[in-house]
C-alpha positions in Angstrom: -10.6 -9.0 1.8 -12.5 -6.7 4.1 -14.7 -3.8 2.9 -11.8 -1.5 3.9 -9.4 -3.5 1.8 -11.5 -3.2 -1.3 -11.2 0.6 -0.9 -7.5 0.7 0.2 -6.4 -1.9 -2.4 -8.8 -1.4 -5.3 -9.0 -3.3 -8.6 -5.6 -3.2 -10.2 -6.9 -2.8 -13.8 -8.8 0.4 -12.9 -5.8 1.7 -10.9 -3.5 1.0 -13.9 -5.9 2.7 -16.4 -6.2 5.8 -14.3 -2.4 6.0 -13.6 -1.7 5.6 -17.4 -4.0 8.4 -18.3 -2.6 10.7 -15.6 1.0 9.9 -16.6 0.3 10.5 -20.3 -1.4 13.8 -19.5 1.3 14.8 -17.1 4.1 14.1 -19.6 2.4 16.3 -22.2 1.7 19.1 -19.6 5.2 19.1 -18.2 6.8 19.0 -21.7 4.7 22.0 -22.7 6.2 23.8 -19.7 9.7 23.0 -20.6 10.4 19.8 -18.6 10.2 17.2 -21.3 13.7 15.9 -20.4 12.7 14.8 -16.9 11.9 11.1 -17.2 9.8 11.1 -14.0 7.6 14.1 -14.9 4.6 12.1 -16.0 4.9 9.8 -12.9 5.2 12.8 -10.6 1.9 14.1 -12.0 0.3 10.7 -11.7 1.2 10.6 -8.0 -2.1 12.4 -7.2 -3.8 9.0 -7.5 -3.4 7.9 -3.9 -4.2 4.2 -3.8 -2.2 1.1 -3.1 -1.6 -1.7 -5.5 -4.2 -4.4 -5.2 -1.6 -7.1 -4.5 -0.2 -5.1 -1.6 -3.0 -6.4 0.6 -0.7 -9.3 1.5 1.7 -6.9 3.1 -0.9 -6.1 5.7 -0.5 -9.6 7.1 3.3 -9.9 6.4 2.7 -12.7 3.9 5.4 -13.2 1.3 4.6 -15.8 -1.3 7.5 -18.4 -1.3 8.3 -17.6 -4.9 8.8 -14.0 -4.1 11.1 -14.6 -1.1 14.4 -14.5 -3.1 13.5 -10.9 -4.3 12.0 -9.4 -1.2 13.0 -11.5 1.8 10.7 -10.9 4.8 9.8 -7.4 3.9 6.9 -5.7 2.2 7.0 -5.6 -1.6 9.4 -3.1 -3.1 11.0 -2.1 0.2 14.5 -2.9 -0.8 14.0 -1.2 -4.2 12.8 2.0 -2.5 15.7 2.0 -0.1 18.4 1.5 -2.8 17.2 3.2 -5.9 18.9 6.3 -7.1 16.4 9.1 -7.0 16.5 12.1 -9.3 18.1 15.2 -8.1 16.0 17.5 -5.9 13.5 19.3 -8.2 14.0 23.0 -9.0 11.5 25.6 -7.8 10.4 26.0 -11.4 9.7 22.3 -11.7 7.7 22.2 -8.5 5.7 25.3 -9.7 4.9 23.6 -12.9 4.1 20.3 -11.2 1.9 21.3 -8.3 2.2 25.1 -7.9 1.7 26.4 -4.4 0.1 23.5 -2.6 -2.6 24.2 0.0 -3.1 21.4 2.6 -1.3 19.1 0.2 -3.5 20.0 -2.7 -2.0 21.3 -6.0 -3.2 24.6 -7.4 -5.7 24.3 -10.2 -3.4 25.8 -12.9 -0.5 23.3 -12.2 -0.1 20.1 -14.2 -1.3 18.0 -11.2 -4.2 20.4 -10.7 -5.3 20.1 -14.3 -4.9 16.3 -14.2 -7.2 16.1 -11.2 -9.8 18.3 -12.8 -9.8 16.1 -15.9 -9.5 12.5 -14.5 -10.3 12.6 -10.8 -13.8 14.2 -10.3 -14.8 14.9 -6.7 -11.2 14.5 -5.7 -11.5 16.0 -2.2 -14.3 13.8 -1.2 -12.6 10.7 -2.6 -9.5 11.4 -0.5 -11.7 12.2 2.5 -13.4 8.7 2.3 -10.1 7.0 1.9 -8.7 8.8 5.0 -11.9 7.8 6.9 -11.5 4.2 5.9 -7.8 4.1 6.8 -8.6 5.5 10.3 -11.4 3.1 10.7 -9.1 0.2 9.7 -6.7 1.1 12.5 -9.5 0.8 15.0 -9.6 -2.9 14.3 -6.6 -3.3 16.6 -8.8 -2.3 19.5 -11.5 -4.9 18.6 -11.5 -7.6 21.4 -12.7 -10.4 19.1 -10.0 -9.6 16.5 -7.3 -9.3 19.2 -8.1 -12.8 20.5 -8.1 -14.4 17.1 -4.8 -12.6 16.2 -3.1 -13.7 19.4 -4.2 -17.3 19.1 -3.1 -17.4 15.4 0.3 -15.8 16.2 0.9 -18.4 18.9 0.3 -21.2 16.4 2.5 -19.5 13.9 5.3 -19.0 16.4 5.1 -22.7 17.4 5.4 -23.7 13.7 8.4 -21.4 13.3 10.1 -23.0 16.3 9.6 -26.4 14.8 11.2 -25.1 11.6 14.2 -24.0 13.7 13.4 -20.4 14.2 12.3 -20.1 17.8 13.5 -16.5 18.1 10.5 -15.3 16.2 7.4 -14.8 18.4 5.4 -12.4 16.2 5.3 -11.7 12.5 6.7 -8.2 13.3 9.7 -9.8 14.9 10.8 -11.0 11.4 12.3 -7.5 10.9 15.5 -8.6 12.6 17.4 -12.0 12.5 17.5 -11.8 16.3 13.7 -11.8 16.5 13.7 -8.5 18.5 11.3 -6.0 17.0 13.3 -3.1 18.5 16.7 -4.4 17.5 19.0 -2.3 15.3 20.5 -5.5 13.9 19.2 -5.9 10.4 19.4 -8.8 8.0 22.9 -9.1 6.5 23.7 -8.1 3.0 23.2 -9.0 0.2 19.5 -8.2 0.6 17.8 -10.5 0.8 20.5 -13.1 1.7 20.0 -16.9 1.9 19.2 -16.9 5.6 16.5 -14.2 5.2 15.0 -16.0 2.2 14.8 -19.2 4.2 13.1 -17.5 7.1 10.6 -15.8 4.8 9.7 -19.1 3.2 9.3 -20.7 6.6 7.0 -17.9 7.8 4.8 -18.0 4.7 4.5 -21.8 5.0 3.6 -21.5 8.7 1.0 -18.8 7.9 -0.8 -21.2 5.6 -0.3 -24.5 7.5 -1.5 -23.0 10.8 -4.4 -21.1 9.2 -2.8 -17.8 10.6 -3.4 -16.0 7.3 -6.9 -17.3 6.9 -8.1 -16.7 10.5 -6.5 -13.3 11.0 -7.7 -11.9 7.6 -11.3 -13.2 8.3 -11.3 -11.7 11.8 -10.1 -8.4 10.4 -12.9 -8.4 7.8 -15.5 -9.2 10.4 -14.2 -6.4 12.7 -14.1 -3.9 9.8 -17.7 -4.9 8.8 -18.9 -4.1 12.4 -17.3 -0.7 12.2 -18.4 0.2 8.7 -22.0 -0.8 9.5 -22.1 2.3 11.7 -21.4 4.4 8.6 -24.1 3.4 6.1 -23.6 4.5 2.5 -19.8 5.1 2.8 -18.8 2.1 0.7 -21.4 2.8 -2.0 -20.4 6.5 -2.2 -16.7 5.5 -2.6 -17.7 3.0 -5.4 -19.6 5.8 -7.3 -16.6 8.2 -7.0 -14.2 5.5 -8.2 -16.5 4.6 -11.2 -16.6 8.3 -12.1 -12.8 8.3 -12.3 -12.8 5.1 -14.4 -15.4 6.7 -16.7 -13.4 9.9 -17.0 -10.4 7.9 -18.2 -12.5 5.8 -20.6 -14.0 9.0 -22.1 -10.7 10.8 -22.7 
């Protein structure tokens, strides 16, 4: 993991603890405001914690563990579930007012349930989000790093050759797995049911090739090195983020 990954995909135990505290608080707050019957109320409040699951780091490189292929196929974790789940009906104006009030630049008002949750469990919230945003932007700059681009191109070539040997010569890049035709811009998706046997087989072949050709190892290492060069230009940023995250964990522990 790179230094950016540590921030974008932080320790799962801490994430879970903060989410649980936010959700419990949110459920109580929304119930007091007359929305106790809405099952998602606590989770809606907890949505102010804007971090990824720790395990989602593998999605960055398109890696699907073979044992997970029958559930998710070639896609990032949870994609099918997010596309197929039945969402609740659109929230009423009264619900939105109780949840986040009149948001300003995406921030809930202090007297809303989300606003109160932030004040209690997410100290220095604005700065925390600012650092996360800064790291995300910095992470995108890796794509312009010449050393990283060379490693990624070489690794992709090895991966594609391995896929061809496995009988899937149409896939030239990891991104091309999005369509059975291997065309990244194709509107032809994988056939239902999702994921079907063909997609599962491709996902397993891809993951095997990522390991056997050292694609995953080499690309993730090159990414970490490129990120390190960029973050070195911003001394203290990682340490500051760690202090803010610790303050959140401490706030939850002291509730």
